[in-house]
N, CA and C of each residue as an Amber inpcrd file, in Angstrom:
protein
   501
  99.8370000 105.6920000  97.0100000 100.2280000 104.5250000  97.8050000
  99.6000000 103.2710000  97.2270000 100.2780000 102.1570000  97.3940000
  99.7680000 100.8970000  96.8840000  98.6210000 100.3630000  97.7140000
  97.9250000  99.3990000  97.1280000  96.7700000  98.8060000  97.7900000
  97.1450000  98.1960000  99.1470000  98.2920000  97.5110000  99.2030000
  98.7120000  96.8710000 100.4500000  98.9460000  97.9030000 101.5470000
  99.6010000  99.0250000 101.1980000  99.8620000 100.0610000 102.1890000
  98.5570000 100.6820000 102.6760000  97.5980000 100.8930000 101.7460000
  96.3150000 101.4630000 102.1450000  95.6030000 100.5280000 103.1070000
  95.6890000  99.2180000 102.8430000  95.0690000  98.2520000 103.7310000
  95.6710000  98.3650000 105.1350000  96.9900000  98.4770000 105.2260000
  97.6520000  98.5980000 106.5180000  97.3410000  99.9380000 107.1740000
  97.2760000 101.0020000 106.3710000  96.8890000 102.3000000 106.9260000
  95.4540000 102.2600000 107.4330000  94.6090000 101.4940000 106.7470000
  93.2220000 101.3500000 107.2040000  93.1820000 100.6420000 108.5550000
  94.0030000  99.6090000 108.7100000  94.0830000  98.9050000 109.9980000
  94.5640000  99.8700000 111.0780000  95.5980000 100.6600000 110.7510000
  96.1120000 101.6420000 111.7050000  95.0420000 102.6760000 112.0590000
  94.3320000 103.1610000 111.0470000  93.2860000 104.1660000 111.2860000
  92.1980000 103.5930000 112.2040000  91.7990000 102.3400000 111.9600000
  90.7840000 101.7180000 112.8160000  91.2650000 101.6250000 114.2630000
  92.5670000 101.3010000 114.4520000  93.1200000 101.2660000 115.8110000
  93.0880000 102.6580000 116.4400000  93.3690000 103.6790000 115.6370000
  93.3290000 105.0620000 116.1410000  91.9110000 105.4700000 116.5150000
  90.9280000 105.0150000 115.7410000  89.5310000 105.3290000 116.0400000
  89.1190000 104.6440000 117.3400000  89.5410000 103.3650000 117.5030000
  89.2320000 102.6420000 118.7460000  89.7930000 103.3590000 119.9630000
  91.0020000 103.9000000 119.8140000  91.6300000 104.5570000 120.9590000
  91.2100000 106.0170000 121.0990000  90.3440000 106.5140000 120.1740000
  89.8210000 107.8650000 120.3000000  90.6760000 108.9520000 119.6710000
  91.6940000 108.5870000 118.9090000  92.5460000 109.5830000 118.2730000
  91.8230000 110.2280000 117.0920000  91.1030000 109.4100000 116.3060000
  90.3070000 109.9170000 115.1890000  88.8370000 109.7220000 115.4970000
  88.0040000 110.5590000 114.8630000  86.5710000 110.5380000 115.1470000
  85.7860000 109.5280000 114.3300000  86.1080000 109.3490000 113.0410000
  85.2900000 108.4700000 112.2050000  86.1470000 107.6870000 111.2360000
  85.5250000 106.6780000 110.6260000  86.2180000 105.8560000 109.6570000
  86.1930000 106.5120000 108.2770000  85.2500000 107.3740000 108.0260000
  85.0710000 107.9940000 106.7130000  86.2850000 108.7740000 106.2500000
  86.2930000 109.0910000 104.9520000  87.3630000 109.8950000 104.3920000
  88.5310000 109.0530000 103.9340000  89.5400000 109.7600000 103.3920000
  90.7180000 109.0570000 102.9130000  91.7940000 109.0230000 103.9940000
  93.0000000 108.6670000 103.5860000  94.0940000 108.5210000 104.5340000
  94.9380000 109.7870000 104.6380000  94.4670000 110.8670000 104.0270000
  95.2440000 112.1060000 104.0090000  95.5200000 112.6090000 105.4210000
  94.5460000 112.5210000 106.3040000  94.7580000 112.9990000 107.6770000
  95.9040000 112.2480000 108.3490000  95.9400000 110.9260000 108.1620000
  97.0110000 110.1240000 108.7650000  98.3430000 110.4460000 108.1140000
  98.3910000 110.4260000 106.7860000  99.6610000 110.6790000 106.1100000
 100.1770000 112.0790000 106.3860000  99.2610000 113.0530000 106.4950000
  99.6950000 114.4150000 106.8590000 100.3270000 114.4190000 108.2430000
  99.6800000 113.7610000 109.1900000 100.2090000 113.7410000 110.5530000
 101.5560000 113.0140000 110.6260000 101.7740000 112.0650000 109.7360000
 103.0290000 111.3130000 109.7490000 104.1440000 111.9930000 108.9650000
 103.7890000 112.8950000 108.0470000 104.8150000 113.4490000 107.1610000
 104.9620000 114.9650000 107.1960000 103.9050000 115.6950000 107.5220000
 103.9510000 117.1540000 107.4420000 104.5300000 117.7310000 108.7310000
 105.3560000 118.7590000 108.5830000 105.8820000 119.4920000 109.7300000
 104.9880000 120.7050000 109.9770000 104.5950000 120.9300000 111.1950000
 103.7060000 122.0340000 111.5260000 104.4780000 123.1690000 112.1810000
 104.0510000 124.3890000 111.8610000 104.6460000 125.5930000 112.4260000
 104.1390000 125.7630000 113.8530000 105.0550000 125.8900000 114.8000000
 104.6770000 125.9870000 116.2080000 104.4930000 127.4240000 116.6940000
 104.4130000 128.3830000 115.7560000 104.2860000 129.7810000 116.1870000
 102.8910000 130.1090000 116.6980000 101.8980000 129.2990000 116.3360000
 100.5390000 129.5360000 116.8290000 100.1120000 128.3920000 117.7440000
  99.0670000 128.6210000 118.4990000  98.5400000 127.5830000 119.3840000
  98.0490000 126.3970000 118.5670000  97.3630000 126.6930000 117.4550000
  96.8680000 125.6240000 116.5860000  98.0330000 124.7900000 116.0440000
  99.1290000 125.4510000 115.6740000 100.3120000 124.7550000 115.1830000
 100.9290000 123.8720000 116.2550000 100.9740000 124.3830000 117.4770000
 101.5260000 123.5930000 118.5870000 100.6700000 122.3600000 118.8640000
  99.3560000 122.5290000 118.7830000  98.4450000 121.4010000 119.0020000
  98.6330000 120.3570000 117.9070000  98.6920000 120.8250000 116.6250000
  98.8920000 119.8930000 115.5120000 100.2410000 119.1950000 115.6210000
 101.2620000 119.9360000 116.0370000 102.6050000 119.3600000 116.2030000
 102.5760000 118.2540000 117.2710000 101.8950000 118.5350000 118.3890000
 101.7950000 117.5390000 119.4650000 101.0350000 116.3040000 118.9830000
  99.9360000 116.5300000 118.2560000  99.1660000 115.4020000 117.7290000
 100.0110000 114.6190000 116.7250000 100.7820000 115.3440000 115.9200000
 101.6700000 114.7250000 114.9330000 102.6860000 113.8150000 115.6290000
 103.3390000 114.3020000 116.6690000 104.3250000 113.5020000 117.4060000
 103.6700000 112.2770000 118.0440000 102.4600000 112.4630000 118.5790000
 101.7310000 111.3610000 119.1960000 101.3850000 110.2990000 118.1520000
 100.9040000 110.7220000 116.9840000 100.5460000 109.7870000 115.9200000
 101.7900000 109.0700000 115.4070000 102.9050000 109.7910000 115.2820000
 104.1500000 109.1590000 114.8280000 104.5630000 108.0540000 115.7900000
 104.4540000 108.3150000 117.0880000 104.8170000 107.3000000 118.0840000
 103.8680000 106.1030000 118.0030000 102.5670000 106.3940000 117.8770000
 101.5770000 105.3200000 117.7470000 101.8290000 104.4990000 116.4840000
 102.1760000 105.1870000 115.3800000 102.4370000 104.5030000 114.1230000
 103.6780000 103.6190000 114.2370000 104.7000000 104.1150000 114.9170000
 105.9080000 103.3110000 115.1230000 105.5810000 102.0530000 115.9330000
 104.7900000 102.2090000 116.9790000 104.3800000 101.0570000 117.8010000
 103.5700000 100.0760000 116.9540000 102.6440000 100.6090000 116.1490000
 101.8310000  99.7840000 115.2570000 102.7320000  98.9890000 114.3050000
 103.7000000  99.6740000 113.6740000 104.6010000  99.0120000 112.7140000
 105.4550000  97.9600000 113.4060000 105.9360000  98.2640000 114.6200000
 106.7400000  97.2780000 115.3550000 105.9160000  96.0350000 115.6810000
 104.6600000  96.2390000 116.0800000 103.7880000  95.0930000 116.3780000
 103.5650000  94.2560000 115.1280000 103.2840000  94.9320000 113.9990000
 103.0560000  94.2170000 112.7500000 104.3140000  93.4590000 112.3360000
 105.4750000  94.1060000 112.5120000 106.7280000  93.4660000 112.1370000
 106.9780000  92.2400000 113.0060000 106.6950000  92.3600000 114.3080000
 106.8480000  91.1900000 115.1900000 105.9190000  90.0670000 114.7470000
 104.6880000  90.4170000 114.3490000 103.7630000  89.4070000 113.8480000
 104.3290000  88.7340000 112.6030000 104.9480000  89.5410000 111.7230000
 105.5540000  88.9550000 110.5300000 106.6990000  88.0300000 110.9160000
 107.5110000  88.4420000 111.9020000 108.6070000  87.5800000 112.3540000
 108.0620000  86.2790000 112.9100000 107.0890000  86.3930000 113.8080000
 106.4960000  85.1930000 114.3890000 105.7860000  84.3770000 113.3150000
 105.0870000  85.0690000 112.4210000 104.3480000  84.3980000 111.3570000
 105.2560000  83.6700000 110.4020000 106.4390000  84.2210000 110.1480000
 107.3530000  83.5530000 109.2240000 107.8500000  82.2520000 109.8230000
 107.9310000  82.2100000 111.1370000 108.3960000  80.9880000 111.7960000
 107.2900000  79.9370000 111.8430000 106.0510000  80.3570000 112.1160000
 104.9510000  79.3980000 112.2410000 104.0680000  79.3540000 111.0020000
 104.5020000  80.0220000 109.9030000 103.7820000  80.0150000 108.6320000
 102.3750000  80.5860000 108.7640000 102.2500000  81.6850000 109.4900000
 100.9810000  82.3750000 109.6790000 100.6410000  83.1700000 108.4330000
  99.3890000  83.1800000 108.0300000  98.9620000  83.9690000 106.8750000
  98.8240000  85.4290000 107.2900000  99.4460000  86.3460000 106.5160000
  99.3430000  87.7610000 106.8410000  98.1770000  88.3710000 106.0790000
  97.8830000  89.6270000 106.4040000  96.7170000  90.2810000 105.8390000
  96.9680000  90.9350000 104.4920000  98.2030000  90.9840000 104.0140000
  98.4720000  91.6260000 102.7340000  99.6010000  90.9110000 102.0050000
  99.6410000  91.1210000 100.6910000 100.7200000  90.5450000  99.8810000
 102.0580000  91.1160000 100.3080000 102.0730000  92.3990000 100.6450000
 103.2940000  93.0620000 101.0990000 103.8660000  92.3470000 102.3140000
 103.0120000  92.0970000 103.3160000 103.4680000  91.4080000 104.5250000
 103.8340000  89.9600000 104.2360000 103.1330000  89.3270000 103.3210000
 103.4710000  87.9450000 102.9640000 104.8730000  87.8740000 102.3560000
 105.1870000  88.8450000 101.4870000 106.5260000  88.8790000 100.8820000
 107.5940000  89.1290000 101.9320000 107.3500000  90.0750000 102.8330000
 108.3050000  90.3540000 103.9120000 108.4900000  89.1030000 104.7640000
 107.3790000  88.4480000 105.1050000 107.4360000  87.2410000 105.9270000
 108.2480000  86.1480000 105.2440000 108.0800000  85.9930000 103.9440000
 108.8500000  84.9890000 103.2020000 110.3370000  85.3430000 103.2290000
 110.6610000  86.6210000 103.0430000 112.0670000  87.0480000 103.0880000
 112.6720000  86.8080000 104.4660000 111.8970000  87.0790000 105.5050000
 112.3710000  86.8380000 106.8740000 112.6170000  85.3500000 107.0700000
 111.7010000  84.5360000 106.5680000 111.8450000  83.0880000 106.6890000
 113.1020000  82.6180000 105.9600000 113.3540000  83.1600000 104.7620000
 114.5590000  82.8030000 104.0120000 115.8180000  83.2020000 104.7830000
 115.8170000  84.4210000 105.3490000 116.9660000  84.8790000 106.1420000
 117.1830000  83.9940000 107.3640000 116.0940000  83.6230000 108.0190000
 116.1860000  82.7640000 109.1930000 116.7830000  81.4080000 108.8230000
 116.3230000  80.8340000 107.7110000 116.8620000  79.5360000 107.2690000
 118.3410000  79.6500000 106.9290000 118.7300000  80.7540000 106.2760000
 120.1470000  80.9740000 105.9670000 120.9620000  81.1370000 107.2510000
 120.3920000  81.8370000 108.2250000 121.0480000  82.0250000 109.5200000
 121.2920000  80.6690000 110.1870000 120.2620000  79.8220000 110.2210000
 120.4160000  78.4950000 110.8380000 121.4520000  77.6690000 110.0900000
 121.4160000  77.7370000 108.7620000 122.3690000  76.9700000 107.9550000
 123.7940000  77.4300000 108.2430000 123.9970000  78.7440000 108.3650000
 125.3370000  79.2590000 108.6570000 125.8220000  78.8190000 110.0290000
 124.9180000  78.7700000 110.9950000 125.3030000  78.3050000 112.3300000
 125.7080000  76.8370000 112.2700000 124.9180000  76.0400000 111.5680000
 125.2210000  74.6140000 111.4720000 126.5010000  74.3520000 110.6980000
 126.8150000  75.1990000 109.7360000 128.0080000  75.0040000 108.9110000
 129.2460000  75.6720000 109.4880000 129.0960000  76.3170000 110.6150000
 130.2330000  77.0010000 111.2240000 131.2490000  75.9630000 111.6680000
 132.5020000  76.1350000 111.2290000 133.5230000  75.1570000 111.5930000
 134.5310000  75.7080000 112.5890000 134.1730000  76.7830000 113.2580000
 135.0470000  77.3170000 114.2960000 134.6480000  76.6500000 115.6070000
 135.5840000  75.9560000 116.1990000 135.2620000  75.2580000 117.4420000
 135.2800000  76.2210000 118.6180000 134.6340000  75.8250000 119.6960000
 134.5990000  76.6200000 120.9210000 136.0130000  76.8460000 121.4380000
 136.8640000  75.8290000 121.3280000 138.2370000  75.9650000 121.8170000
 138.9830000  77.0310000 121.0310000 138.7920000  77.0710000 119.6910000
 139.4550000  78.0930000 118.8740000 138.9970000  79.4880000 119.2790000
 137.7070000  79.6320000 119.5410000 137.1850000  80.9360000 119.9590000
 137.7920000  81.3190000 121.2960000 137.8320000  80.3640000 122.2450000
 138.3770000  80.6430000 123.5640000 139.8550000  81.0330000 123.4700000
 140.6060000  80.3530000 122.6010000 142.0270000  80.6690000 122.4580000
 142.2330000  82.0710000 121.9120000 141.3290000  82.5500000 121.0720000
 141.4600000  83.8900000 120.5070000 141.1070000  84.9650000 121.5320000
 140.2580000  84.6470000 122.4560000 139.7500000  85.6320000 123.3910000
 140.4320000  85.5370000 124.7500000 140.9440000  84.3540000 125.1170000
 141.5840000  84.1420000 126.4010000 143.0840000  83.9340000 126.2240000
 143.8160000  84.2040000 127.2770000 145.2680000  84.0190000 127.2320000
 145.7070000  83.3900000 128.5480000 146.6410000  82.4560000 128.4360000
 147.2230000  81.8610000 129.6390000 148.4370000  82.6810000 130.0530000
 148.5090000  82.9720000 131.3580000 149.6590000  83.7000000 131.9060000
 150.0900000  83.0370000 133.2090000 151.3770000  83.2170000 133.5560000
 151.8980000  82.7410000 134.8450000 152.0090000  83.9750000 135.7360000
 151.4330000  83.8910000 136.9290000 151.4290000  85.0320000 137.8440000
 152.7630000  85.1620000 138.5640000 153.2860000  86.3740000 138.5840000
 154.5540000  86.6320000 139.2760000 154.3070000  87.2080000 140.6670000
 153.0520000  87.4880000 140.9970000 152.6540000  87.9810000 142.3210000
 151.2560000  87.4730000 142.6240000 150.8430000  87.5480000 143.8940000
 149.4560000  87.2390000 144.2490000 148.5570000  88.2890000 143.5990000
 147.3990000  87.8470000 143.1120000 146.4430000  88.7630000 142.4740000
 145.1030000  88.5940000 143.1770000 144.5360000  89.7030000 143.6700000
 143.2300000  89.6140000 144.3240000 142.1230000  89.3590000 143.2940000
 140.9560000  89.0490000 143.7870000 139.8060000  88.8200000 142.9120000
 139.5330000  90.0870000 142.0970000 139.1580000  89.8910000 140.8210000
 138.8140000  91.0280000 139.9620000 137.7130000  90.6080000 138.9840000
 137.0730000  91.6040000 138.4020000 136.0430000  91.3620000 137.3970000
 136.7010000  91.5210000 136.0260000 136.6120000  90.4830000 135.2070000
 137.2120000  90.5100000 133.8760000 136.3750000  91.3010000 132.8930000
 136.9250000  91.5230000 131.6990000 136.2140000  92.2880000 130.6770000
 134.9290000  91.5760000 130.2330000 134.8360000  90.2890000 130.5110000
 133.6240000  89.5380000 130.1810000 132.6150000  89.5660000 131.3310000
 132.8850000  90.4280000 132.3220000 132.0150000  90.6440000 133.4880000
 131.9040000  89.4180000 134.3960000 132.8800000  88.5230000 134.3140000
 132.9450000  87.3750000 135.2130000 133.9890000  87.6540000 136.2790000
 133.8260000  87.0220000 137.4230000 134.7540000  87.2000000 138.5400000
 135.9150000  86.2090000 138.3930000 137.1530000  86.7080000 138.6080000
 138.3570000  85.8730000 138.5370000 139.1580000  86.0470000 139.8160000
 139.7460000  84.9370000 140.2810000 140.6220000  85.0090000 141.4470000
 139.8870000  84.7700000 142.7380000 140.5960000  84.9880000 143.8310000
 141.9900000  85.4410000 143.9560000 142.9510000  84.3320000 143.5200000
 144.1500000  84.7660000 143.0890000 145.1670000  83.8470000 142.5990000
 146.4540000  84.0070000 143.4010000 147.2370000  82.9300000 143.4560000
 148.5340000  82.9240000 144.1600000 149.6790000  83.0380000 143.1600000
 150.7830000  83.5630000 143.6120000 151.9990000  83.6820000 142.8090000
 152.3870000  82.3150000 142.2500000 152.7400000  82.2710000 140.9650000
 153.1680000  81.0360000 140.3220000 152.0580000  80.2790000 139.6130000
 150.8110000  80.6140000 139.8760000 149.6910000  79.9320000 139.2060000
 149.6810000  80.2920000 137.7230000 149.2880000  79.3140000 136.9070000
 149.0470000  79.5590000 135.4780000 147.5390000  79.6260000 135.3090000
 147.0690000  80.7680000 134.8060000 145.6210000  80.9910000 134.6940000
 145.2660000  81.3640000 133.2630000 144.0220000  81.1360000 132.8890000
 143.4910000  81.5270000 131.5860000 142.4240000  82.5870000 131.8430000
 142.6850000  83.7960000 131.3630000 141.7710000  84.9180000 131.5870000
 141.5610000  85.6580000 130.2690000 140.5620000  86.5450000 130.2130000
 140.3480000  87.3120000 128.9860000 141.6260000  88.0310000 128.5530000
 141.8430000  88.0640000 127.2450000 143.0610000  88.6080000 126.6560000
 143.3920000  90.0080000 127.1700000 142.4460000  90.9090000 127.1820000
 142.7200000  92.2800000 127.6260000 143.1360000  92.3240000 129.0930000
 142.5140000  91.4810000 129.9260000 142.8990000  91.4390000 131.3370000
 144.3070000  90.8640000 131.4890000 144.6380000  89.8480000 130.6690000
 145.9880000  89.2750000 130.7040000 147.0180000  90.3290000 130.3130000
 146.7170000  91.1140000 129.2910000 147.6350000  92.1630000 128.8510000
 147.8680000  93.2020000 129.9610000 146.8140000  93.5150000 130.6930000
 146.9450000  94.4710000 131.8110000 147.8470000  93.8950000 132.8910000
 147.6210000  92.6310000 133.2540000 148.4480000  92.0040000 134.2920000
 149.9150000  91.9470000 133.8630000 150.1610000  91.6640000 132.5920000
 151.5380000  91.6190000 132.0840000 152.1560000  93.0200000 132.1280000
 151.4090000  94.0140000 131.6810000 151.9060000  95.3860000 131.6720000
 152.2220000  95.8860000 133.0830000 151.4210000  95.4710000 134.0540000
 151.6160000  95.8770000 135.4430000 152.6200000  94.9840000 136.1640000
 153.2170000  94.0510000 135.4280000 154.2430000  93.1260000 135.9390000
 153.7140000  92.2180000 137.0520000 152.4210000  91.8990000 136.9460000
 151.8370000  90.9460000 137.8780000 151.8230000  89.5410000 137.2790000
 152.0720000  89.4680000 135.9580000 152.0600000  88.1750000 135.2580000
 153.0400000  88.2430000 134.0850000 153.3500000  87.0550000 133.5630000
 154.2290000  86.9720000 132.3810000 153.6750000  85.9300000 131.4390000
 154.0890000  86.0310000 130.1820000 153.5980000  85.0750000 129.1500000
 153.9840000  83.6570000 129.4550000
């Protein structure tokens, strides 16, 4: 493993020691990497115990990685210095992606009206329609016969198919 990964594994190991999962700081990272990568035979009691500890460590490691990743996300936005070159590179990449994301939003030339026209449809009601919940989870109606309404496309198609509305 690279120096950066060992540094992060050391941070993880220290957190495990604080929480009582490991007994001491001494030794290498083999115990952690074994628990994260090795599959244990559950045919014996010792195997079942190791398997349970393995699953617990995997969950703790996932939580640890998610926290570190969130720190990198937050750090990339506020230019926080990370503890390793690996995290600094990830943070820079996240920052680049974020800037590209913002640029794409600003350069988007699809207007709200165009989006609404693609998703909504105007129909004339041929019968009274009671209140209903649209596919967008909003409440629509009640409506009277002859009204022209704009509703989600799929709901408009249903009303047309059921002969409650027409194009």
